[in-house]
N, C-alpha and C positions, 0 to 999 in steps of 0.2 A: 421526604426521607432524609432528614438532617443527621449527619454523622460528624461530630465535632472532634472526637478523640479516638485515635487509632494507636495500638501498641504493636511494635514490630520486634519480634525476637530475632536477634542477630547472632550468628555464630560464624565459623569460618566460611560458610556458604555465602555470606554477604559479598565476598570478593569473587565468587564464581562468575565468569563471563559467559553468558548464555544469550545467543542471538544478538550480540553486539552491545549488551549492557551488563554491568555488574548487578547482581541480584537485588541488593538493597536499593540501588538507583531505580531499577525497574519497578519495584514496589512503590517507591515514592512517586514516580511518574504516573503510575496507575491510580494512586489516590488523588493526585493532582488532577488527572483527567476526569475522574468521577466528580470531584468538587466543582470543576468548571461546568460539566454537563448538568450537574444538579443545582447550578446557580447558587452555590454557597456564597454568602455575603462576607463571611470572615474566614480566615485561613483555618484549615483542619490541623489540629495539633497531632503531630506524629511523635510518639515517644519511642525511642530506640533503646531497647534493653539488651545490652551486650552480654554474651555468656561470660560468667565470672572468670573463667580460665584464660580469657584473652586479655593481654596487657594493653596499655594505652596506645602503643604503636600500631596495634592491629585494629583500632577502632577509628571510625571516620563518619562524617555526616555528608550526605549528598549535597553537591553545590551546583547542580545542573541549572543553567539560566532559565530553562523552561519551567522550573518549579515556581509557580506564582501563587498557588492556593494552599500551600502547606507551610507549617512552622515546626521546626524540630526541637526536641528536648531529650536529654539523656538523664534528667532527674525525674524519677518516678515519684509522684505525689500521693499515691494511694487512692486517687479518685477513680471511679468506674471508667472503663473503656468501652466504646461502642463496637469495636472490631479488633480482634487479635490475630496477627499474621506472623508467619515465619519466613525467614529468608530462604528457606528450602522450598518455598512455594513459588513455582514459575507461573506468572500471570499472563494470560493472553490479553489483547486489547479489550477494553470495556468489560473486564471481568469482575470488577469490584461490586457492581450492582447484583450480580448473581451470587457473589460471596455473601452479601448481606441477606439475601433471601434463602440461601441454601447452606449457610455456614455453620448451622448448629450452635453449639455453645460458644464458639469463637466469634459469633456475630451477635451475641446478646450483650446488653449493657451490664458489665460485670466488673467487680473489683476483686482484689486479692482476698480481702476479708470475706466476701461472698463465697469465693471458691473454697476457702477453708471451712466455712460453715456448711456448705453443701456436701463436702466430703466427710463431715463429722470429725474433723481433725481435733483432737483434745488439746492441741497446742495453739488453737486459734487465738487465744488471748496473748500469746507470745509472738512478737514479730519474727517471721521466718528470716533466715539468712538469704543473701542474694542467690546462692545456689539453689536453695529450696524454692524460692519465689520463681526462679527461672524454670524449674522443673514443673511447678504447678501450672504456670502459663503454657508451657510446652504441651502438657497433657490436654489443655483446652483446644489447642490447634489441631490435635489429633482427632477431634470430632468431625473434621472435614473429610469428605470422600477423597481418596488418594488422587483421583483423576476425574475430570469432567471435560468431555470433548468441547473444544472451542472456548474453554474458560480457564482451566488451570491444570497443572501437573505438579505432583510432589516429587522433588529431586532427592532420591534416596542417597545417591553418591555421585561423584564426578563421572562415572561411567555411563550415567543416564543422559548426560547433556547432549550427546550427538543425536540420540533418538528424539529427544524433546525438540531440539532445533529443527530437525527434519520435519517433524509433525507440525510444528508451529508455522514454518514457512509454507508447508503444503496447504494450510488453511488460510493463507494471507492473500490469495488471489482475489482479483476484482470480479464482481458479478457481471461486469460488462465485457469480460474477456470472450473473444470468439473461440470457436472450437480448435483452431490451429494453435492459438495461444495456450488454451487449456491443456492440450495433449502433447504439444511439441515445444513451444517457446518457453512456457513456465517451468517445466521440469529442468530445462537447461539453465534458465536464468536463476532458479532457486539454488542450484548447485554452485553457481558463480557467486550469488549473494552470500551464501554461507561462508565462503572464503573471504569476501569483502568485509563481513561483519567482525572478522577477527582483527581488523585494522580500524583506524579512525576515519574511514571513508564517510563522506556526507553525500546525501542525494544530489545536491546541486553540483558538487565537485565531480561526481560520476557523470552527470548529464553533460557537463562541459568536456569531460575527458573523452567521451565516445562520439561527440559531434563531428570530429574530423572524418569519421568513417563514411558518412554519406557524401562528404565533399570529395574524398578520394574515389568513392564509387561513381559519382557523376563524371569525374575526369576519366575514369576507365571507360564508362559508357561512351564518352565522346569520341573514342578511337574508331568506332564504327565497324568493328569486325565481329564475327560470330562469338569468339571467345571473350571479347571485351564486353559484349552484351550479357553473356552468361555469367562471367565473373563479377561484373558490376552489380547484377541483380543478386548474386550470392552475398555480396557485401551489404546490400540493403537488407537482406534477410538476417544477416549477422547483427546489423544495427537494430532491427526489430526485436531480436531476442534480448540483446543487451539493454535495450531501452526499458525493459521491465524491471531491471535491477534497482533503479533509483526509487521507484515506488515501494518495492519490497524493503529496501533499506529504511525508507522514511517510516513505514508502518512498524517495522521492528524496533526502531530507535525513538519513536514518538517525535519524528522530525517533519511531519507534514506541515506545509505552509502554503499560503496563497502565492507567494513569490516563486516557490518551487514548482507549483502547478503551472503557473504562467510560463516559466522558463521551459518546462517540459513541452507544453503546448506549442510554444514558439519554435522550438527545435524540430518538433514533429512536422509542423507546417513547412519549415525551411527544407527538411529532408524530402518532403513530397514535391516541392518546387524543384529542388536539385534533381530529383528523379526524372521529371518530365522534360526539363531543360537539357539534361544530359542525354536523354533519349533523342530529343529533337536534333541536337548537334551530331550525335552518332549516326542517326539514320540519314541525315543530310550528307554527312561525309561518306557513308556507304553508297548512297545514290551517286555521288560524284565519282567514286572509284569505278562505278560501272557505266560511266559516261552519261548519266542522267542529271537532272536538276534536283537538288535536294532542298530548295527554298521552302517547299510546302511543309516538309517535316520540321524545319527550323521554326517556321511561323506557327505550326501546330503546337510545338513544345512551349514556345513563349506564351501563346494564347492560353494553353492549359495551366501554365504556371500562374498567369495573371488571374484566371478564374479561381484557382485554388486560394490565392491570397484574398480575393474579394469575398469568396464564400466563407472562409474561416473567420475573416474579420467581422463579417455580418453576424455569424452565429455567436461570436465571442462578445460582441458589443450591443446586440439588440436588447431591448427591455424584455425580460423574461415574463411569460404569462404561464402560470401553472397549468399543466395538462390535466385532463380529466382521468383520474386513476381508474374510474369505473370502466372507461372505454379501453384501457390498456393493461388490464390486470395480467394477462398472459405475457406481456412484453416488459412489465415493470422493471425487474432487476437487470434485464439484459441491455437496457438502453440508458444512456446518460440523459439527464433532465431535458437538455436542449433538443435531443433527438426524439424524445417522447413527444415534445410539443410539435416538432416538425411533422412527425408521422400522423399525429391526430389532426392537425389543421391543414395539411397539404392535400388531403383527399385520398391518401394511400389506403385508408381503412375501407374505402368502397370496394376494394378487392379482397377484404377479409384480413383478420389479424394474423392468420397463418402465413399469408402471402407477405404481409408487411414484415413479419418476424424473419422469414427466410431471406427477403431482400436485404434487410439490415445486416443479417449474419454474413451473407456472401460478399457484401461490400465493406466489411470491417477490414481495417488495415492489415491485421495479421494474416487473414485469409487471402487478401489481394496480393500481398508481397510474395507469399509462397506460390501462388498461381502464376505470378509474373516470372518467377524463376523457371517454372515449367514451360511457359511460353517461350522464354529465351532459349531454353534447352532444345526445343523442337524447331527453333529457327523462325519464330514469329515475333520479333521485337516490335515491329510496326503496330501489331495488334494491341500491344500493351499501351502504346501512346494513344491509339484511337479510343480504347476503352476508358483510359483515364480522362480524356477530354470529354467523352460522352457522359460518364458518371458525374464528373464535376459540374458540367452544364446542367444536367438533370437535377442534381442536388440543389444548385443555386436557384433553378426555376421553382422547385418545390418549396424552398425557403421563402422565396418571394410570394408564392401563392399562400403559404401559411401566414405571412405578414398581412396579406390583403384580406384574409379571413377574419382578422381580429375585429 
């Protein structure tokens, strides 16, 4: 499905900021995304046809450094276009493919002369003015459905932007989200992300900005009192919520990167280590307050932290072997690829897919952190540390067994 020429009709809506990007820039990035996924060998030509009433000071060309598979032109040469879009069209991620299959007249290879002939215009031999040409192309874009869930929305005016942003972010969650993230964390993080998208915030900058939270939380835990355990776990829950914003920003702004994913994973592991070490110090100090020896808790926390590092390092660096999709159909979208492989090869499936699915769900980070807040609230912080050590040790054992099964 090679698409070499796209025409974008641009009016004042080209400057509308929706979900962190100006409309013309979002369309350009969407075309670039499609060209990369479609393995285009040459840049896609994107013609920008500005509304004639706009003067030169209101016209611009996207210069985003992530645009690597498109070339822009403002000179219309009269040759056919494979796709005609409008800056009033808000595109979801990976929507261009659906536009090509469902776009009606706007997705046919068509030139201005073809359009005049199809309409029976008696002036077809006379070159139309820029205003007439713009209106002819605009009518072609109206063949599109006004809205297609998960693909695009037509922005009638600026008052529709809030609704479209909310709907777009609601659909940007990850399939691997646990039920706590889906029903509690994501609604909060999406509201925060909407605010962040009004600024030049980048995903990596946000990841760095929120990382002091688990550091402070671990220091609070180390005080060893009931309220320090409870407030420290609340801070870890706050971090768990805010940690979802970087991915939402990246998906909204086309800013996903391997470096960003690695940075996010690194800080997630670091926060888990800070949690168990902070608990170990806090429980040790609490035991000392009551005249006992707390070395056991301190050793347990350090051991759990070490096991977390070993487990995550192994999962991140091992040579991946594709899991059998046939065996994990019901688990597919709920698990990351590395976890699919672990579940299949570790022997967990001997207990059935439903058991494996439930086990993976209740041990997800979002579920675990909220449960830990509850345990701290009822005065059982030691149980949190015991559970973390147990789950990490079992996970490492399963990963080793999965490796041995290769």
